[in-house]
VEXDREN-2710 file (C-alpha; in Angstrom, 1 decimal):
% VEXDREN-2710
k/r/px/py/pz
1/MET/37.7/42.2/28.4
2/LYS/35.1/44.6/27.7
3/THR/35.3/46.7/24.7
4/GLN/34.4/49.9/27.2
5/ASN/37.9/48.9/28.8
6/LEU/39.9/48.4/26.3
7/LYS/38.4/52.0/24.5
8/GLN/39.8/53.5/27.6
9/LEU/43.3/51.5/27.5
10/PHE/43.9/53.1/23.8
11/LYS/42.3/56.2/24.9
12/ALA/46.2/56.4/27.1
13/THR/48.7/58.3/25.4
14/ALA/51.3/55.9/23.6
15/LEU/54.5/57.4/25.4
16/ALA/53.8/55.3/28.1
17/LEU/55.2/52.3/25.9
18/PHE/58.7/53.8/25.5
19/ILE/59.1/54.8/29.4
20/SER/57.8/51.1/30.6
21/SER/59.8/49.1/27.8
22/SER/61.7/48.7/24.7
23/MET/59.4/47.8/22.3
24/PRO/60.3/47.5/18.6
25/THR/59.2/49.6/15.9
26/PHE/57.6/47.4/13.5
27/ALA/58.8/48.3/10.0
28/ALA/57.4/45.6/7.0
29/PRO/59.4/45.3/4.3
30/THR/56.7/45.7/1.8
31/ASP/54.1/47.8/4.0
32/GLN/51.3/48.5/2.3
33/VAL/48.1/51.0/2.5
34/ILE/45.3/49.4/4.4
35/ALA/43.4/52.6/4.8
36/VAL/43.0/56.5/3.3
37/VAL/41.9/58.9/6.2
38/GLY/41.7/62.1/4.3
39/ASP/44.7/62.7/2.6
40/ARG/46.4/60.8/5.1
41/ALA/47.5/56.6/4.5
42/ILE/47.6/53.9/7.2
43/LEU/50.0/51.4/6.9
44/LYS/49.7/47.9/7.9
45/SER/53.1/48.6/9.8
46/ASP/51.0/51.4/11.9
47/LEU/48.6/48.4/12.6
48/ILE/50.8/45.9/13.6
49/GLN/52.8/48.2/15.7
50/GLY/49.7/49.6/17.6
51/MET/48.0/46.2/18.3
52/ALA/51.8/45.2/19.6
53/GLU/52.4/47.9/21.9
54/ALA/47.8/47.2/22.8
55/ALA/49.1/43.5/23.7
56/HIS/52.1/44.7/25.5
57/GLN/50.4/47.1/27.9
58/LEU/48.0/44.6/28.4
59/GLN/50.2/41.9/29.3
60/ALA/51.9/44.1/31.8
61/GLN/48.7/45.4/33.2
62/LYS/48.0/41.7/33.5
63/LYS/45.1/41.7/31.6
64/GLU/43.7/39.8/29.1
65/VAL/44.7/40.3/25.5
66/PRO/41.1/40.0/23.4
67/PRO/41.0/37.9/20.5
68/ALA/43.4/39.1/17.6
69/GLN/40.7/40.2/15.0
70/PHE/38.9/42.5/17.6
71/LEU/42.3/44.1/18.7
72/GLN/43.1/45.1/15.3
73/ARG/39.8/46.5/14.5
74/GLN/39.5/48.4/17.8
75/ILE/43.5/49.5/16.8
76/LEU/42.1/50.4/13.2
77/ASN/39.6/52.5/14.5
78/GLN/41.7/54.5/17.0
79/LEU/44.3/54.8/14.3
80/ILE/41.3/56.5/11.3
81/ILE/40.0/58.9/14.6
82/GLN/43.9/59.9/15.4
83/ASN/44.4/60.5/11.3
84/ALA/41.2/62.3/11.1
85/GLN/41.9/65.0/14.2
86/LEU/45.5/65.1/12.4
87/GLU/43.9/66.4/9.3
88/GLN/41.8/68.9/11.6
89/VAL/45.0/70.5/13.1
90/LYS/46.6/70.5/9.3
91/ARG/43.3/72.5/8.5
92/TYR/43.5/74.8/11.6
93/GLY/47.7/75.5/11.0
94/LEU/48.1/74.4/14.5
95/LYS/51.6/74.5/15.7
96/ILE/53.6/73.5/19.0
97/GLU/56.2/75.8/19.8
98/GLU/59.7/74.2/20.1
99/LYS/60.0/74.6/24.1
100/THR/56.4/73.4/24.9
101/LEU/57.3/70.1/22.7
102/ASN/60.8/70.4/24.3
103/ASP/59.6/70.4/28.2
104/ALA/57.0/67.2/27.1
105/VAL/60.2/65.4/25.5
106/LEU/62.3/65.8/28.6
107/LYS/59.6/65.0/30.6
108/VAL/59.1/61.6/29.3
109/ALA/63.2/61.5/29.4
110/ASN/63.3/62.2/33.1
111/GLN/60.8/59.1/33.6
112/SER/62.5/56.7/31.9
113/GLY/65.6/58.0/34.1
114/SER/67.3/60.3/31.4
115/SER/68.3/63.9/33.0
116/SER/68.9/65.1/29.5
117/LEU/67.4/65.4/26.1
118/GLU/70.7/64.4/24.5
119/ALA/71.1/61.3/26.8
120/PHE/67.4/60.2/25.8
121/GLN/68.2/60.3/22.7
122/GLN/71.2/58.0/22.7
123/LYS/69.2/55.6/24.7
124/LEU/66.5/55.5/22.2
125/ASP/68.7/55.8/19.0
126/ALA/70.6/52.8/20.5
127/MET/67.3/50.3/20.8
128/ALA/67.0/51.5/17.1
129/PRO/68.0/54.6/15.0
130/GLY/65.3/57.1/14.8
131/THR/63.3/55.9/17.7
132/TYR/64.0/59.0/19.1
133/GLU/62.7/60.6/16.5
134/GLY/59.4/58.6/16.1
135/LEU/59.0/59.5/20.0
136/ARG/59.1/62.8/19.5
137/ASN/57.0/63.1/16.4
138/ARG/54.3/60.9/18.4
139/ILE/54.3/63.9/21.3
140/SER/54.1/66.3/18.9
141/ASP/51.1/64.7/17.4
142/ASP/49.5/64.1/20.9
143/LEU/50.3/67.5/22.1
144/LEU/48.5/69.1/18.5
145/ILE/45.8/66.7/19.1
146/GLN/44.8/68.0/23.0
147/ARG/45.1/71.3/21.6
148/LEU/42.5/70.6/18.9
149/ARG/40.2/69.1/21.6
150/GLN/40.7/71.9/24.0
151/GLN/39.7/74.4/21.0
152/GLN/36.6/72.5/19.2
153/VAL/35.2/70.5/22.1
154/MET/35.2/73.5/24.8
155/SER/33.7/75.9/22.3
156/ARG/30.5/73.6/22.2
157/ILE/30.4/73.5/25.9
158/LYS/27.5/76.2/27.0
159/ILE/27.3/77.1/31.0
160/SER/24.7/79.8/31.4
161/ASP/24.7/81.9/34.9
162/GLN/21.8/80.1/35.9
163/ASP/23.5/76.7/35.8
164/VAL/26.6/78.4/38.1
165/GLU/23.9/79.3/40.4
166/ASN/22.1/76.3/40.8
167/PHE/25.5/74.1/40.7
168/LEU/27.0/76.4/44.0
169/LYS/23.4/75.8/45.7
170/SER/23.5/72.2/45.2
171/PRO/25.2/69.5/47.4
172/GLU/28.3/69.0/45.4
173/GLY/28.8/72.9/44.8
174/GLN/28.5/73.5/48.4
175/ALA/30.9/71.1/49.5
176/ALA/33.4/72.2/46.4
177/VAL/33.0/75.9/48.2
178/GLY/34.1/74.8/51.5
179/SER/30.7/76.1/53.0
180/GLN/30.3/75.0/56.8
181/ALA/27.1/73.7/58.6
182/HIS/26.4/73.8/62.4
183/VAL/24.4/70.3/62.8
184/ILE/22.7/68.2/65.1
185/HIS/22.4/64.5/64.5
186/VAL/20.3/62.3/66.4
187/ARG/19.9/58.4/65.6
188/ILE/17.5/56.3/67.1
189/SER/18.0/52.3/66.6
190/GLY/16.2/49.3/67.9
191/GLU/14.8/46.1/66.8
192/ASN/10.8/46.8/66.8
193/ALA/10.1/48.8/63.3
194/THR/7.1/50.2/64.7
195/GLU/7.8/51.7/68.5
196/LEU/11.0/53.4/66.1
197/GLU/8.9/54.8/63.3
198/ASN/7.0/56.1/66.3
199/THR/9.8/57.3/68.3
200/ALA/11.8/58.9/65.5
201/LYS/8.8/61.1/64.5
202/GLN/7.9/62.3/68.0
203/ILE/11.7/63.3/68.3
204/LYS/11.3/64.9/64.8
205/ALA/8.9/67.3/66.1
206/GLU/10.9/68.1/70.0
207/LEU/13.3/69.6/67.5
208/ASN/11.3/71.8/66.3
209/ASN/11.4/73.8/69.6
210/SER/14.6/71.8/71.3
211/ASN/18.3/71.6/70.7
212/ASP/19.2/69.9/73.7
213/VAL/20.1/66.5/72.6
214/LYS/21.0/64.7/75.9
215/ALA/17.2/65.4/77.1
216/LEU/15.6/63.7/74.4
217/GLU/18.1/61.1/74.6
218/GLN/16.8/60.4/78.1
219/LYS/13.1/61.3/77.3
220/PHE/12.9/58.8/74.5
221/SER/15.8/56.0/75.6
222/ASN/13.8/53.0/76.9
223/ASP/14.5/49.4/76.8
224/GLN/13.4/48.9/73.0
225/VAL/14.3/52.3/71.3
226/LYS/17.9/53.8/72.1
227/VAL/18.2/57.4/71.1
228/GLU/21.7/59.1/71.0
229/GLY/22.6/62.8/69.7
230/ALA/25.5/64.9/69.5
231/ASP/26.4/68.4/68.1
232/MET/28.3/68.2/65.7
233/GLY/29.5/71.4/65.7
234/PHE/30.6/73.8/62.3
235/ARG/31.9/71.2/59.8
236/PRO/32.4/71.2/56.1
237/LEU/29.5/69.3/54.3
238/SER/32.6/67.5/52.4
239/ASP/33.0/65.9/55.9
240/ILE/29.7/64.8/56.0
241/PRO/29.1/61.8/54.3
242/ALA/27.1/62.7/50.4
243/GLU/24.2/61.4/51.3
244/LEU/23.4/63.1/54.6
245/SER/24.9/66.3/53.2
246/ALA/22.9/66.6/50.4
247/ARG/19.6/66.5/52.7
248/VAL/22.0/69.1/55.0
249/SER/22.0/71.1/51.8
250/THR/18.3/72.0/51.2
251/LEU/17.7/72.7/54.7
252/ASN/17.3/76.4/56.4
253/ALA/18.5/77.1/60.0
254/GLY/16.3/75.7/62.2
255/GLN/15.1/73.2/59.7
256/THR/15.3/69.7/60.5
257/THR/15.3/66.5/57.7
258/ASP/12.9/64.0/56.8
259/LEU/13.1/60.8/58.5
260/ILE/16.5/58.8/57.2
261/LYS/16.2/55.2/56.9
262/ALA/19.3/53.5/57.2
263/GLN/20.7/49.8/58.2
264/ASP/21.7/50.9/61.7
265/GLY/18.5/52.9/62.5
266/ILE/16.6/56.0/61.5
267/HIS/18.6/59.5/61.2
268/ILE/17.6/62.7/62.0
269/LEU/19.6/66.2/61.4
270/LYS/18.9/69.6/62.5
271/LEU/21.2/72.3/60.7
272/LEU/21.6/75.2/63.5
273/GLU/23.5/77.8/61.1
274/ARG/25.4/77.5/58.1
275/LYS/28.3/79.3/57.1
276/GLY/30.7/79.8/54.5
277/ASN/34.3/79.3/54.0
278/GLU/35.7/81.7/56.4
279/GLN/39.1/82.2/54.1
280/LYS/39.1/85.2/51.9
281/ALA/40.1/85.3/48.4
282/LEU/41.9/89.0/48.9
283/VAL/43.2/90.2/45.5
284/THR/45.4/93.2/44.8
285/GLN/43.9/95.1/42.2
286/TYR/45.4/97.9/39.9
287/GLU/43.4/100.4/38.4
288/THR/45.4/101.0/35.5
289/ARG/45.2/103.2/32.1
290/HIS/47.4/102.3/29.2
291/ILE/48.5/103.5/25.6
292/LEU/48.8/101.3/22.8
293/ILE/50.3/101.8/19.7
294/LYS/49.9/98.5/17.2
295/PRO/52.4/97.6/14.2
296/THR/49.9/97.1/10.9
297/GLU/50.2/96.6/7.3
298/VAL/51.0/100.7/7.5
299/VAL/52.5/101.0/10.7
300/SER/55.8/99.0/10.8
301/PRO/57.1/97.5/14.1
302/GLU/59.9/100.0/13.7
303/ASN/57.4/103.1/13.4
304/ALA/55.6/102.0/16.4
305/LYS/58.5/101.7/18.3
306/GLN/59.2/105.5/17.2
307/SER/55.4/106.6/18.2
308/ILE/55.2/105.2/22.0
309/GLU/58.7/106.9/22.7
310/SER/57.0/109.9/21.2
311/ILE/54.2/109.8/22.8
312/PHE/56.1/109.1/26.2
313/ASN/58.6/112.0/26.0
314/ARG/55.4/114.2/25.3
315/LEU/54.1/112.7/28.5
316/LYS/56.9/113.0/31.0
317/ALA/57.0/116.9/29.6
318/GLY/53.2/117.4/31.1
319/GLY/51.1/115.6/28.4
320/ASP/47.7/114.6/29.1
321/PHE/47.6/110.8/29.3
322/ALA/43.8/110.3/28.5
323/THR/44.3/112.9/25.7
324/LEU/46.8/111.1/24.4
325/ALA/45.3/108.1/24.8
326/ALA/42.0/109.2/23.0
327/THR/43.9/110.3/20.3
328/TYR/46.7/107.8/19.7
329/SER/46.3/104.7/21.1
330/SER/45.4/101.6/18.9
331/ASP/42.8/100.2/22.0
332/PRO/39.3/101.5/20.7
333/GLY/37.6/100.2/23.7
334/SER/40.2/102.0/26.3
335/ALA/41.2/104.6/24.2
336/ARG/37.3/106.2/24.4
337/ASP/37.9/106.2/28.2
338/GLY/41.4/108.0/28.1
339/GLY/43.0/104.7/28.5
340/SER/41.4/103.6/31.5
341/LEU/41.2/99.5/31.7
342/GLY/39.4/100.0/35.4
343/TRP/40.6/97.6/38.1
344/VAL/42.8/94.9/36.4
345/SER/43.6/91.4/38.6
346/PRO/46.9/89.7/38.5
347/GLY/46.7/87.3/35.6
348/MET/43.8/89.2/33.3
349/MET/46.7/90.7/31.4
350/VAL/49.5/88.9/29.3
351/PRO/52.7/88.1/31.5
352/GLU/54.6/91.4/30.0
353/PHE/52.3/93.9/30.8
354/ASP/51.3/92.0/34.6
355/LYS/54.8/92.3/35.4
356/VAL/55.2/96.1/34.9
357/MET/51.5/96.9/36.2
358/GLN/52.5/95.3/39.4
359/SER/56.1/96.8/40.1
360/ILE/55.3/100.3/38.6
361/PRO/54.7/102.6/42.2
362/THR/51.3/104.4/41.9
363/GLY/51.6/107.2/39.9
364/GLU/53.9/106.9/37.7
365/ILE/54.1/106.3/34.2
366/SER/55.8/103.6/32.9
367/GLN/59.1/103.0/30.4
368/PRO/57.4/101.8/26.6
369/PHE/57.3/98.5/26.8
370/GLU/56.7/95.6/24.2
371/THR/54.2/92.5/24.1
372/GLN/52.6/90.3/21.6
373/PHE/50.3/93.2/21.1
374/GLY/52.3/95.9/20.0
375/TRP/54.1/98.6/22.3
376/HIS/52.4/100.0/25.8
377/ILE/52.9/102.9/28.2
378/LEU/51.0/102.3/31.4
379/GLN/49.9/104.1/34.4
380/VAL/48.4/102.4/38.1
381/GLN/46.4/105.1/39.6
382/ASP/45.8/103.3/42.7
383/VAL/45.8/99.7/44.0
384/ARG/43.4/98.2/46.6
385/LYS/42.6/94.7/48.1
386/GLN/39.4/92.9/46.9
387/ASP/37.7/90.2/48.0
388/MET/37.4/88.0/44.4
389/THR/35.6/84.9/46.8
390/ALA/32.3/84.6/44.5
391/GLU/34.0/85.5/41.5
392/TYR/36.6/82.6/42.3
393/GLN/33.9/80.3/43.2
394/LYS/32.0/80.9/40.1
395/ARG/34.6/80.5/38.2
396/MET/35.8/77.0/40.1
397/ALA/31.9/76.1/39.4
398/ARG/32.6/76.8/35.7
399/GLN/35.3/75.0/35.2
400/ILE/33.8/72.0/37.3
401/LEU/30.7/72.0/35.3
402/GLY/32.9/72.0/31.9
403/GLU/34.9/69.4/32.9
404/ARG/31.7/67.4/33.7
405/GLN/30.5/68.0/29.9
406/PHE/33.7/67.7/28.4
407/ASP/34.0/63.9/28.0
408/SER/30.4/63.5/26.7
409/GLU/31.1/66.3/24.4
410/LEU/33.9/65.0/22.9
411/ASP/32.3/61.9/22.4
412/SER/29.5/63.6/20.0
413/TRP/32.6/65.7/18.5
414/LEU/34.6/62.4/17.9
415/ARG/31.6/61.0/16.8
416/GLU/31.2/64.0/14.0
417/LEU/34.2/63.7/12.8
418/ARG/34.3/59.9/12.2
419/ALA/30.9/60.4/10.1
420/ASN/32.3/63.6/8.0
421/THR/35.9/62.7/7.4
422/TYR/36.6/60.4/4.3
423/VAL/37.7/57.2/5.1
424/GLU/38.6/54.1/2.6
425/ILE/39.2/51.0/4.0
426/LYS/41.6/48.9/1.4
427/ASP/41.8/45.8/3.7
428/LYS/38.3/44.0/2.6
429/SER/38.9/42.0/5.9
430/LEU/38.7/45.0/7.9
431/ASP/35.4/46.3/6.1
432/ASP/33.3/45.7/9.0
433/THR/35.4/47.9/11.3
434/ASN/33.5/48.8/14.1
435/ASN/32.8/52.8/13.1
436/GLN/32.0/54.2/16.6
437/ALA/34.3/57.1/17.2
438/LYS/35.7/56.4/21.0
END
């Protein structure tokens, strides 16, 4: 088995092993530390367990299990990387919310045929006491490592406005946003290569002034050369073969491609017209202003609530919203503009704020409500439908470009993490462990 394939296998979460089989948990009677990673220890039983799980999964996939010495070094390296990441989790104080963890465990439970966490716990602990707790801890570690990677790796990814623009102009970008092209396609086929190319050059010249493919077929087809033309109409670039769509995406209306030589002849494409996806992203936006009272070291949550209620009563008595926002709001950015947040799209604010913003009638002042930032009063001054197609396309481009860079940045980050983490391998037979990060 190739090393890279084995690495890809080890990337998979160990959770699958619990739902695909009843793998035993190995615990050596006389366990020993085989490696130290920062303040964490890797036990011999950890290595044995990891090797058993990897071998089991390879066998289930009908793949060859590599030699034991090679496998143990790969597994040890994965355990070192995992523990190095968990050291970082501890350093940054990352936590997983109980609900998030329960949802993740329940998803595994459902996949294994259990409808509840209680039933799943009974099922696993019947195999061996403590199995459920062990699985839950492993899921928690998985989620924490995922969160760590998102924070650390995403901060390394840099995508400029020019990168986004270039991507949206590329064939891949055009296909991704649903751009459509009205194209004429001509194929010239025959046995004589020289005659074929000469005819193709003539047809390309004719296409500069004509879109009549039937006339071109009649004019240039003969015993040695067959000309077939078709008006393909408007179709998404994603529906055109990648090699051809790449040629079309660089054309301006009225231009033809160079001769495209293929096994079935020579192809020529002419772009008649281009248009974007007709489906617009129309979003309801709210012109919103708010007043925020935020608890601080000197303002208790109770005092913050009392303050916002006092301001609300003054507003109901005819107080000026902009003046009160400028005077009392804890949001300095909007306070300078009388509390104005400008035009706000759903999803831009925290859920509690979104819910009030989308439910309150235009012009009315909301009751005080609480979010993670403090106590708010808001007012929606106007509502509009806004075409956000361009913004959504740019956001999608950034997401695609970010995903494209993620793996390479993750690889670099893991290598740096491995190099900068204190690692001591106690078992001298494993001293030549492959130190590659992934």
